[in-house]
TORVEXZA-560525 format. One record per residue: x, z, y of N, C-alpha, C in turn; residue number from 1. Coordinates in nm, 2 decimals. Each point is the difference from the previous one (the first is absolute). Layout:
N
X|Z|Y|X|Z|Y|X|Z|Y|NUM
...
//
This chain:
68
6.12|7.44|9.98|0.07|0.09|0.11|0.14|-0.01|-0.02|1
0.06|-0.01|0.11|0.16|0.00|0.04|0.06|0.11|-0.05|2
0.13|-0.01|-0.01|0.10|0.12|-0.03|0.01|0.06|0.14|3
0.07|0.14|0.00|0.03|0.05|0.11|0.09|-0.09|0.08|4
0.03|0.01|0.14|0.09|-0.08|0.07|0.12|0.05|-0.03|5
0.05|0.11|-0.05|0.14|0.02|-0.03|0.03|-0.08|-0.12|6
-0.11|0.01|-0.10|0.03|-0.07|-0.14|0.02|-0.14|0.01|7
-0.09|-0.05|0.09|0.03|-0.16|0.05|0.14|-0.04|0.05|8
0.06|0.12|0.08|0.11|-0.03|0.07|0.11|0.01|-0.10|9
0.01|0.10|-0.08|0.08|0.02|-0.11|0.02|-0.13|-0.10|10
-0.14|-0.05|-0.02|0.01|-0.13|-0.08|0.07|-0.13|0.07|11
-0.03|0.02|0.13|0.06|-0.12|0.08|0.16|0.00|0.01|12
0.05|0.12|0.03|0.13|0.04|0.03|0.07|0.08|-0.05|13
-0.05|0.08|-0.13|0.09|0.07|-0.07|-0.01|0.14|0.05|14
0.06|0.09|-0.07|0.01|0.15|0.02|0.11|-0.02|0.11|15
-0.03|0.10|0.11|0.10|0.02|0.11|0.09|0.09|-0.06|16
0.15|0.00|0.08|0.09|0.07|-0.05|-0.02|0.15|0.07|17
-0.06|0.10|-0.08|-0.06|0.12|0.06|0.09|0.07|0.07|18
0.15|0.01|-0.06|0.09|0.10|0.08|0.13|-0.10|-0.02|19
0.09|0.01|0.12|0.12|-0.06|-0.01|0.09|0.08|-0.08|20
0.06|-0.04|-0.09|0.08|0.08|-0.11|0.15|0.01|0.09|21
0.06|0.14|0.00|0.13|0.01|0.05|0.11|-0.07|-0.07|22
0.12|-0.05|0.05|0.09|-0.05|-0.10|0.06|0.08|-0.09|23
0.02|-0.04|-0.13|0.06|0.10|-0.09|0.14|-0.02|0.03|24
0.09|0.11|0.01|0.13|-0.01|0.01|0.10|0.05|-0.13|25
-0.07|0.05|-0.10|0.08|0.04|-0.11|-0.06|0.11|-0.06|26
0.06|0.07|-0.09|-0.06|0.11|-0.08|0.12|0.11|0.05|27
-0.02|0.14|-0.03|0.08|0.08|0.01|0.04|0.08|-0.12|28
0.09|0.10|0.00|0.04|0.08|-0.13|-0.11|0.00|-0.10|29
-0.10|0.03|0.02|-0.11|0.06|-0.10|-0.09|-0.14|-0.04|30
0.04|-0.14|0.08|-0.08|-0.09|-0.03|-0.13|-0.02|0.09|31
0.00|0.09|0.08|-0.11|-0.01|0.10|0.03|-0.12|0.10|32
-0.10|-0.06|0.00|-0.01|-0.15|0.10|0.05|0.08|0.16|33
0.09|-0.09|0.07|0.03|0.03|0.14|-0.07|-0.12|0.09|34
-0.07|0.03|0.08|-0.06|-0.09|0.10|0.08|0.04|0.14|35
-0.01|-0.14|0.07|0.04|0.01|0.13|-0.05|0.10|0.08|36
0.09|0.06|0.06|-0.05|0.13|0.09|0.01|0.13|-0.07|37
0.03|0.00|-0.14|-0.01|0.13|-0.08|0.14|0.10|0.03|38
0.00|0.12|0.02|0.11|0.07|0.04|0.07|0.00|-0.12|39
0.13|-0.01|-0.02|0.10|0.01|-0.11|0.12|0.08|0.04|40
0.07|0.04|-0.12|0.12|0.07|0.00|0.08|-0.08|-0.09|41
0.14|-0.02|0.06|0.11|-0.05|-0.10|0.08|0.12|-0.03|42
0.04|0.00|-0.13|0.12|0.11|-0.04|0.07|-0.04|-0.12|43
0.13|-0.01|0.02|0.06|-0.04|-0.09|-0.04|-0.16|-0.10|44
-0.04|-0.09|0.09|-0.03|-0.12|-0.03|-0.14|-0.02|-0.08|45
-0.07|0.11|0.02|-0.15|0.03|-0.03|-0.09|-0.03|0.10|46
-0.11|-0.06|-0.02|-0.11|-0.01|0.12|-0.11|0.09|-0.04|47
-0.05|0.11|0.07|-0.11|0.08|-0.03|-0.10|0.00|0.11|48
-0.12|-0.02|-0.03|-0.11|0.01|0.10|0.00|0.14|0.02|49
-0.03|0.02|0.15|0.04|0.14|0.06|-0.15|0.08|-0.09|50
-0.11|-0.06|-0.02|-0.09|0.08|-0.10|0.05|0.04|-0.11|51
0.10|-0.06|-0.06|0.05|0.04|-0.13|0.15|0.09|0.02|52
0.03|0.02|0.10|0.13|0.07|0.05|-0.02|0.15|-0.08|53
-0.09|0.08|-0.01|-0.01|0.13|-0.05|0.02|-0.03|-0.15|54
-0.07|-0.08|-0.05|0.01|-0.04|-0.13|0.13|-0.01|-0.05|55
0.08|-0.11|0.06|0.13|-0.03|0.00|0.09|0.11|-0.01|56
-0.03|0.08|0.10|0.10|0.14|0.01|-0.04|0.09|-0.13|57
-0.11|0.01|-0.05|-0.03|0.09|-0.08|0.04|-0.05|-0.15|58
-0.04|-0.13|-0.03|0.03|-0.06|-0.12|0.13|-0.05|-0.03|59
0.07|-0.06|0.08|0.11|-0.06|0.02|0.11|0.08|0.04|60
0.00|0.06|0.10|0.09|0.08|0.05|0.00|0.15|-0.05|61
-0.11|0.04|-0.06|-0.01|0.12|-0.04|-0.02|0.12|0.09|62
-0.04|-0.04|0.12|-0.03|0.10|0.10|-0.11|0.09|-0.06|63
0.00|0.13|0.06|-0.12|0.09|-0.03|-0.06|0.03|0.13|64
-0.13|-0.03|0.01|-0.05|0.05|0.13|-0.08|0.14|-0.01|65
0.03|0.09|0.10|-0.06|0.13|-0.03|-0.05|0.05|0.14|66
-0.08|0.09|0.00|-0.03|0.07|0.11|0.07|0.13|0.02|67
0.04|0.00|0.12|0.09|0.12|0.06|-0.07|0.14|-0.01|68
//
């Protein structure tokens, strides 16, 4: 009995590239990988991912976020 057709194809051609990987463009202040298309903020020579901006403001700039 033969293997499943998908198994046969993988054996012949190898595993397909499942997802095209976005281009790596560097790392931000916290060491988080920056990928092509990511939103970034530049401040005083530092690059911060937009997703890490509140963390940067809190941990580095010592901002305090409060509710009015």
